[in-house]
C-alpha positions in Angstrom: 77.4 57.3 79.4 77.7 55.0 76.6 78.7 56.2 73.5 75.5 57.0 71.2 73.4 57.6 74.4 71.2 60.4 74.2 71.2 63.0 77.0 67.8 65.0 77.9 68.6 68.5 79.0 65.6 70.1 81.0 66.4 73.4 82.5 64.9 74.2 86.0 62.3 76.9 85.9 63.2 79.5 88.6 60.1 80.3 91.1 60.1 84.0 89.6 58.9 82.2 86.1 56.2 80.2 87.9 55.2 83.6 89.9 54.9 85.2 86.6 52.9 82.6 84.9 50.5 82.2 87.5 49.8 86.0 87.8 49.2 85.9 84.0 46.8 83.1 84.2 45.0 84.9 87.2 44.8 88.1 85.1 43.8 86.5 82.0 40.7 84.5 84.2 39.4 87.9 85.2 39.7 89.5 82.0 37.6 86.9 80.7 34.9 87.7 83.6 35.3 91.6 83.1 34.7 91.0 79.3 32.2 88.8 79.0 28.7 89.8 80.9 27.3 86.2 79.8 30.2 84.2 81.3 30.1 86.4 84.7 26.5 85.8 84.8 26.6 82.2 84.2 29.5 81.9 87.0 27.4 84.2 89.4 24.4 82.2 88.8 26.3 78.7 89.5 25.9 77.5 86.1 29.8 77.5 85.2 33.0 78.0 86.5 36.4 79.4 85.0 39.4 77.5 85.6 42.6 78.9 84.8 45.3 75.7 84.4 49.0 75.6 84.0 50.1 72.9 81.9 53.4 71.0 81.9 54.2 69.5 78.6 57.1 67.6 79.8 55.0 65.3 82.0 51.5 65.9 80.3 50.2 67.3 83.8 47.8 70.2 84.6 47.9 72.4 87.5 44.6 75.0 88.7 45.9 78.3 89.4 42.7 80.3 89.4 39.4 79.2 90.2 36.1 81.5 90.0 33.0 79.9 91.2 29.8 80.8 92.3 30.2 82.3 95.9 27.4 79.9 97.4 29.8 77.6 98.7 27.3 74.6 99.0 27.2 74.8 94.7 30.9 74.8 94.4 33.2 71.9 92.8 36.5 71.6 94.5 39.1 70.3 92.0 42.2 68.5 92.9 45.6 68.6 90.7 45.7 65.7 88.3 47.4 64.9 85.0 45.3 65.3 82.0 46.3 62.2 80.5 43.7 59.1 81.1 41.5 59.8 83.7 42.9 63.5 84.7 41.0 66.8 84.2 
């Protein structure tokens, strides 16, 4: 490494942290539906969906974690993971 060159430190995120974050997102999405009758009815009627995302600031990407949609599979929109920037989510 040359003199004056900056080093970037990126600690590894343990799997347990990812699991805790995913559980928190799932719980939050469920709470939204439990506490908002209007939102729950809109999801049940197929007018909207609730998507919980995990966002990574380091690489500007979002990963869907929790998806609550109308139970009718003919009206379900499938989201695939994509970066937020540009043409992403």
